[in-house]
C-alpha positions as CSV (number, residue, x, y, z in Angstrom):
1,M,-6.6,-28.1,-13.8
2,G,-3.9,-25.0,-13.1
3,R,-4.5,-24.0,-16.2
4,T,-8.0,-24.0,-15.4
5,A,-7.7,-22.1,-12.2
6,S,-5.4,-20.1,-13.8
7,W,-7.8,-18.3,-16.0
8,I,-10.7,-18.2,-13.2
9,T,-8.3,-16.3,-11.1
10,R,-7.5,-13.7,-13.8
11,L,-11.3,-13.3,-14.5
12,A,-12.2,-13.4,-10.6
13,G,-9.2,-10.3,-10.5
14,L,-10.6,-8.6,-13.0
15,T,-14.1,-8.5,-12.2
16,A,-13.1,-7.8,-8.8
17,A,-11.2,-4.7,-9.6
18,K,-14.2,-3.4,-11.9
19,G,-16.4,-3.9,-9.0
20,I,-14.2,-2.4,-6.3
21,A,-13.3,0.2,-8.7
22,A,-17.5,1.6,-9.0
23,W,-17.3,1.2,-5.4
24,M,-14.6,3.0,-4.6
25,R,-15.8,5.8,-7.0
26,T,-18.7,6.6,-4.9
27,L,-16.5,8.0,-2.1
28,E,-15.6,11.7,-1.5
29,Y,-12.0,12.1,-1.4
30,R,-9.4,14.4,0.5
31,V,-6.0,14.3,0.9
32,L,-3.5,16.9,3.2
33,A,-0.3,16.0,2.6
34,Y,2.9,17.6,4.9
35,D,4.9,18.3,1.4
36,Q,2.7,18.1,-1.6
37,R,5.9,17.2,-3.4
38,V,6.1,13.5,-1.8
39,D,2.9,12.4,-3.4
40,P,3.9,10.0,-6.6
41,R,1.0,11.0,-8.4
42,F,3.0,13.9,-9.1
43,G,6.0,12.1,-10.5
44,S,9.8,12.3,-9.8
45,E,13.5,10.8,-10.6
46,R,13.5,9.6,-7.1
47,P,11.9,6.9,-5.6
48,R,10.3,6.4,-2.4
49,I,8.6,4.2,-0.3
50,Y,5.5,4.3,1.1
51,L,4.4,2.8,4.2
52,F,0.4,2.3,5.4
53,W,-1.4,-0.7,7.2
54,H,-3.0,-3.6,5.6
55,E,-6.6,-2.7,6.5
56,Y,-6.6,0.5,3.8
57,I,-4.9,-1.0,1.3
58,F,-8.0,-0.7,-1.4
59,F,-8.0,3.3,-0.5
60,P,-4.5,4.0,-2.5
61,L,-4.7,1.0,-4.8
62,Y,-8.0,3.1,-6.5
63,M,-6.6,6.7,-5.6
64,R,-2.8,6.6,-7.2
65,P,-3.0,4.0,-10.4
66,H,-0.2,4.0,-13.0
67,C,2.2,5.9,-11.0
68,N,5.1,3.9,-10.9
69,L,4.6,2.1,-7.8
70,A,5.5,-1.6,-7.5
71,M,3.7,-3.1,-4.4
72,L,4.6,-6.1,-1.9
73,I,1.7,-8.9,-2.0
74,S,1.5,-12.1,-0.2
75,Q,2.6,-15.3,-2.1
76,H,-0.2,-17.1,-0.4
77,K,-2.9,-18.4,-2.5
78,D,-5.4,-16.1,-0.8
79,A,-3.7,-13.1,-2.0
80,D,-4.0,-13.8,-5.7
81,I,-7.1,-12.2,-6.8
82,L,-5.8,-9.2,-4.9
83,A,-2.7,-9.6,-6.6
84,R,-5.0,-9.0,-10.0
85,V,-6.4,-6.3,-9.0
86,G,-3.9,-4.6,-7.9
87,H,-2.0,-5.5,-11.8
88,H,-5.5,-4.2,-13.4
89,M,-5.3,-0.8,-11.1
90,G,-1.5,-0.2,-12.5
91,F,0.4,-1.6,-9.7
92,V,3.3,-4.1,-10.2
93,C,3.3,-6.8,-7.8
94,V,5.8,-8.2,-6.5
95,R,4.8,-11.8,-4.2
96,G,6.5,-12.6,-1.5
97,S,6.1,-11.5,3.2
98,T,7.9,-12.0,5.9
99,N,6.9,-15.7,6.3
100,R,7.2,-16.9,2.8
101,G,9.5,-15.7,-0.2
102,G,10.2,-12.6,2.2
103,A,14.4,-12.2,1.6
104,A,13.7,-12.5,-2.1
105,A,11.1,-10.1,-2.1
106,L,13.0,-7.7,-0.3
107,L,15.8,-8.0,-3.2
108,E,12.8,-8.0,-5.8
109,M,11.4,-4.9,-4.4
110,A,15.3,-3.4,-3.9
111,R,15.9,-4.0,-8.1
112,R,12.4,-2.4,-8.4
113,G,13.1,0.2,-5.8
114,E,16.0,1.8,-8.4
115,H,13.8,3.0,-10.8
116,M,10.3,2.9,-9.0
117,H,8.1,3.6,-6.0
118,L,7.8,0.9,-3.5
119,A,4.4,0.5,-1.8
120,I,4.2,-1.7,1.1
121,T,2.2,-2.6,4.1
122,P,3.9,-3.6,6.7
123,D,2.0,-5.3,8.9
124,G,0.8,-8.0,6.4
125,P,-0.2,-10.6,5.7
126,R,-1.1,-12.1,8.6
127,G,-0.2,-9.6,11.1
128,P,-0.4,-8.4,13.9
129,R,-1.8,-5.3,12.8
130,R,-0.7,-2.1,12.9
131,Q,2.8,-3.8,13.7
132,L,5.7,-2.8,11.3
133,S,8.2,-5.2,10.6
134,A,11.7,-4.0,10.3
135,G,12.0,-5.1,6.5
136,P,10.8,-1.8,4.8
137,L,13.8,-0.2,7.3
138,F,16.5,-2.3,5.9
139,L,15.1,-1.6,2.3
140,A,15.3,2.2,2.7
141,A,18.6,2.0,3.7
142,K,20.1,-0.5,1.3
143,L,18.2,2.4,-1.9
144,G,19.1,5.5,-0.4
145,A,15.2,6.3,-0.6
146,P,12.9,8.1,2.0
147,I,10.2,5.8,3.2
148,V,6.4,8.0,3.2
149,P,4.5,7.1,6.2
150,L,0.8,7.0,5.2
151,G,-2.8,7.4,6.8
152,F,-6.1,6.4,5.4
153,G,-9.3,6.7,6.8
154,Y,-12.9,6.1,6.3
155,D,-16.5,7.5,8.0
156,R,-17.3,4.8,10.2
157,P,-16.6,2.0,7.7
158,W,-17.7,-1.8,8.1
159,R,-15.0,-3.7,9.5
160,L,-14.1,-7.6,8.3
161,N,-13.7,-9.9,11.4
162,S,-10.2,-10.4,10.3
163,W,-6.8,-10.2,11.9
164,D,-6.4,-6.2,10.8
165,K,-10.2,-5.7,11.0
166,F,-10.2,-5.1,7.2
167,A,-12.2,-1.5,6.1
168,L,-14.9,-1.4,3.6
169,P,-16.1,2.0,3.3
170,F,-19.9,2.1,2.8
171,P,-20.7,4.2,-0.5
172,A,-20.3,8.1,-0.8
173,C,-18.9,8.0,2.3
174,R,-15.8,10.4,3.3
175,A,-12.5,9.3,2.4
176,R,-9.4,11.1,3.8
177,C,-5.3,10.6,3.4
178,V,-2.9,12.1,5.5
179,M,0.5,12.3,4.1
180,G,3.4,12.3,6.0
181,P,7.1,13.6,5.7
182,E,9.8,11.7,4.4
183,I,11.6,9.3,6.5
184,H,15.3,8.5,5.8
185,V,16.7,5.8,7.2
186,P,21.0,6.2,7.0
187,A,22.5,3.5,5.3
188,G,25.1,2.7,8.3
189,A,22.7,2.7,11.3
190,S,23.1,-0.1,14.0
191,R,20.2,-2.4,15.3
192,D,19.6,-0.5,18.2
193,D,19.0,2.3,16.0
194,L,17.0,0.6,13.4
195,E,14.8,-0.9,16.3
196,I,14.3,2.9,17.9
197,R,13.2,4.6,14.4
198,R,11.0,1.5,13.6
199,Q,9.2,1.9,17.1
200,G,8.8,5.7,15.8
201,L,7.9,4.8,12.6
202,E,5.2,2.5,13.6
203,R,3.5,4.7,16.0
204,L,3.3,7.5,13.2
205,I,1.6,5.8,10.7
206,T,-1.1,4.7,13.1
207,D,-1.0,8.1,14.5
208,L,-1.7,9.4,10.7
209,T,-3.7,6.5,10.5
210,I,-6.1,7.9,13.7
211,E,-5.5,11.5,12.2
212,A,-7.5,10.7,9.5
213,E,-10.1,8.4,10.6
214,D,-10.7,11.3,12.7
215,W,-11.2,14.0,10.3
216,A,-13.2,11.4,7.7
217,R,-15.6,10.8,10.9
218,S,-16.0,14.8,11.7
219,G,-16.0,15.9,7.7
220,A,-14.5,19.1,9.0
221,H,-12.2,20.7,6.1
222,R,-8.5,21.2,6.6
223,L,-6.4,24.2,5.4
224,G,-4.2,22.9,2.7
225,E,-6.9,19.9,2.1
226,T,-7.1,18.7,-1.8
227,C,-10.5,17.8,-2.9
228,E,-10.0,14.5,-5.3
229,R,-12.2,12.4,-8.0
230,Q,-10.8,9.6,-9.0
231,S,-11.4,9.5,-13.2
232,S,-8.9,7.5,-14.9
233,P,-10.2,4.5,-17.1
234,M,-8.9,1.1,-15.8
235,L,-8.5,-1.0,-19.0
236,P,-8.0,-4.8,-19.0
237,R,-5.0,-6.1,-18.8
238,W,-4.3,-9.8,-19.5
239,E,-0.5,-10.5,-19.3
240,S,1.5,-11.8,-16.0
241,P,0.1,-9.5,-13.5
242,S,3.2,-10.1,-10.4
243,V,6.9,-11.0,-10.5
244,S,6.7,-14.1,-7.9
245,V,10.3,-14.9,-6.0
246,E,10.7,-17.9,-3.8
247,A,13.1,-17.7,-0.5
248,D,14.0,-19.8,2.4
249,Q,14.6,-17.1,4.4
250,D,12.5,-14.0,5.8
251,F,13.4,-10.6,6.3
């Protein structure tokens, strides 16, 4: 039964990945970066940690495939298909969260972060919405890797009745991304300092998200923007899609 369920999940993941890619391909993408060098598509020997809110997870999955990125995805069974989707779109998926498998997932992300970029939705997998957990800051301090906050937005998307109000774009709508500047977390930061930084980073990710959403609604052109169209083929991959880790602690 378990083996059958696994193959069903694999097939569902591949089908969902192809469907999402076809849907997202219709969108009009524009990106504005405070510093173009932080974009993972340009490659870098310096790993970075990319943070964005859970409700927009389809955006980076589609726009930045095969960019040497490891993404943290919940260990919950509900996220099995999402992990397969991420795998087919060119991401390494590390399974874990702040309430299940958290500490071990953080250790695995730290190991991956020595030679890969990391992508984390710091309010997932269960919320509260747009609230930053402390885990990514501890990870940044441990690795000495800069954090890059990202804001995404669609032009008046559908919103699911979920904890994060998950955003589903209309076909052919405007999609916008604002990449913030690198944020550095010193290795010797105290817990009080980390909490101040956490609050500031939470506000920054939300501000960038609101900026991207307003930009998408307005349809305006912005100085320094780039117009993008993702055309890389998505090939089926049937090997193990993720690294699953277990632990009793949370981060």
